N, C-alpha and C positions, 0 to 999 in steps of 0.2 A: 749303885753307890754313896755310902753316907758323902750329906753337902756337908759337916760340920771337918772332915777330916780330912787330912791327905790320905790322896788312896794312893796301899801298899806298890802296885804295878809304880804307881812312883817313885814314889819313894824308895823301892832297890832299882828303877832302873836310868836315874839320874843320881845314880849312887860318884861316877864317878866323875864331877865336876867338872874338876882342871881339865880333863880328856874336852869334853860339851864344852867349853869356855874355849878351848883352842880352834876345837875345831869347825863349831857353829856360824853358821858364817853372820855378818854386819847386815843390813840394812839398809837397799840405795839412800844416799842424800832424796832423792827424785820423794819415792816413794813417804821417806820422812818426812820430808816439807807438805805433800799432802796430806800425811795425816795431819797434822799439826795445825794445818788449815782445816778441816771438816771438824775438829775440838774445838778449833776458836780459840785457839789460842797463843797461835803462829804470831812476834810483832809484840806479844801483851806481857811485858819487864815484868816478872816476880808472879807468875799465876802458878797458884795450888796446883799441882795435878800429884794422880797415886799413877807407881806403873806395878799395878794388880798383879805376885806371880810376874814376879822380876826376871826370875837364876837370876845367873849368873850377871846380869847387867848389859846384853847387847841392846838392847836399848833404851837405857841407864844412862849408858855412859852419853847416846848421844844429845838426850835431854841431855842431862847435863855439862856437856860445849857449848850450846847453844848459847845465841848475845843473849837472849829476852832473862838470862840466869832465873830460868821457873825454878822453885822452891819444891822438890822434890822428893816422896816419901814413896821410898822401893818398899815394898811389902811379902814375903818370900818363905814360906811354908819352914820345904827343904831345908835340913841342919849345912849340909854338904851347900849347895849352890850359893845360901844365904851366908855365907863363910865366905864363899868364894870371891862373892859381892860386896862384900863386906871391908872386906882384904884393898878392894882398888882405894878407899876412901877420895873417893869424886866430891868431889865439890857442890853442895846448897843438895846434898843427895843426909835421907837420915834413912837407914834401912832398919828392920822392921820386923820381926816373926808378926805372919796374922793370915785370915784363913779369906777364900771370896765371901763365907760368910761371917768374917769377924773382923771390919778393919779399922783399923789403927789408925779413924780419924774422923772427925768433930759432924756430926749430918749439917747441911748444907755445906757445908764446908772447900769442896776440892773442887774448878774451874775444870779439872778434865780427866776423866779416871780412863790412866793405854790398858790394854793385854796384849802381851807382846807375844806371841808362841804359842799361848795357853787356855784362851776362851772356851774351846772345849771342852779340860779339866773340866769345864763347873759352869757348866749352859745348864743351868736351872734357877729355879726358880727364887729362890731361899738368895741364891747369890745375886740375881736381878735387887730384889729389896733392896740387900744391902750396899751397891754399887748408886742406887739410887738416892738410899739414907743418906751418901754426905756429897758427895752430888750437889754442886748451887743449884738452883732453881731456873735454868740457863745450863748446866751442864753437860757433858758430853761425853760417853762414851765412846773409843775408840780403839778397835780390835787389828793384829794386822802381822802373816805372817807369809814366812817364806816356804816356800814349795818347791824343792828338787823335781823336775819330772814323775822320775821313778818316786816320791811321797806325795802326787795331786791326789782329789779324785778321783774316782774309771772317768766321769765322768766330764774332762779336761783333758781341751786334744793333750798330745803326745808330740816333740820333736821325730823321736828314735826308738827300733824298734831295741836299743836292748833297752833303754830307759823303760818301757814297759814289759820285758819281758820277768827286767827284777822289779817294780810294781806291783804285777800280779804274783813273785814272789813275797813278796811284802805279806798283799792282801792274804795267803797261804799262812800266814802265818799264827793267823786271828784263831784259827781253828787249830793249829797246830803244836801251838802252848798255850792250847786255853786262855787266851786275856781280848778283852774282849767290851775294852776300854774305852772311852772314845776318841777319838783324835781326830786331829784337822781331816787328815784322808775320808774318812768317813762320812762328811760333809754332818753331822745329828746335828751342829753348834747352832743354824739357827731354830731349831725347831720352836726355843724357848722364848725365838720376841714372836714366829708364828700363834704362838698359843697363850700371846695376847689377845685381847680385841681388837686388830687391826682398826687403825687410827692414826691420825694428827694430832695432835698435842689439842686444838681446836675443836674436830671433832669428841677429844674425849673427853669432855669438860661438858661436849653435850648427850654421851650417853648414860643414863643414869644408870650407877653400879658397876662403871667400867674398869676394870681390874687393871688396864694398862698402867707400864711403869718405862717403856720408852715407844718413840715415835717409830712407825713405819710409812713409809720400808726403809728399809734400810740402803741408807749411802753406801756405793760402796764401788773400790775404782778397782785395776790390778797394772804392774808392773811389770815388765819382760824381763831378763837377763841372762846374762851367760859366765860361769867361770869357766876357767882351765884353770885342771886340776891332775897334780900326778895321780898314777890308779892309785897306790896307795895312801896318800893324801885321801881319796875320793872313799877308799875303802873306811878308812877312821871315821870318814864325816858318816858313813850307813851306820856305823857302827856305835854312834852318839843316842841312835833313836830310838827310844825309852824299851822298844816291844824286842828290839836289833839286840841293844845292849846287855840283855839278860842270856843271850843264847848262850849255853855249853855245847860237849862231848860233838856229835851227832848233827845235830839241828843248826850251830853255827858253821860246823864242820859245808852242810851241804849251802848256807843259805855264801860262803864262799865258792861253790863250786857253781854257784849260780850264777854270780858276781862276777868272775873269772870267764864263766863261757858268753854269757851276755857281750862282754869287753871284749869278746875278740870276732866279735862280726863285723860284716863289713862295712856297714853306721854310726861305729864311733867317728867322729871324728878329732884326726889334736892335729897341733900343729907343731910346729918344728925342730921346739922343746922334745919334744913328743907326748906331753902333755893331752888329755884327754876335754870334750867341749864340754858341760855341762848344761842344759838349759832348764829355764827357772821363773815363777812367777812368785812375785810379789806381792800377799791376797789383803787389802782395805778394806776394813766395816767398820759404819759410825752412827749413831743416835741419841738426839738428844734426851734427855730426862724431860714427860709431861709431872709438871708439878701439882 
């Protein structure tokens, strides 16, 4: 994948930005609070932050609503996503075109860079160098993902058989549609950090020729959650996944058949309104810039 342009799979997979914004979930307040503390901007009035690959603004909206009155630059290369975000006219938010390898910000100017539901798309050395460039000497890169059980890495515990069956099918689509773009469920994004010299800021200064840009080990946390969705609302959420949104014909019909069969099982928990319990995890990760 060319680190200097938006992936064609992302362009096509997120073409319907309005539906993405409607059906994708926001982030739990507790998880956002933990992320801001980890990024060292919680309570810092007017802190300068970049929401990188901001999409339609799921995290941007939460940052903009905070009492700290962050000065936010929301960077999004996908035209449809960026237009959907700009339409919201969020306070203290500047929406700009840009890439993870070409962030429209001055060097050493940003307190924190956030990547929500996105870092896996640009987990490469070029992006790390650019994020490192714009961050202040004590700045933090903070990442967050929402992952329903059916969209988690294979090493994540799963709560229900139906989610497991759906997850297996979603993984099978990689070969079926020849789509091998890195996504969160592949759990490959960590490698860009592991490929650095494993060090803290102190030890990096002592290692001659160290190429470390960010401190290790990564800070990590998880927040578990459950939402209740009507079956068709759940299907709409599944359809916003980039490698599902592009399906057509028999492949789309087969995915719907797998979905329907999975949700016909006796392990599907429903409330009095008939809504389905969807379990998931918000995953947090963060690391500080090595000056």
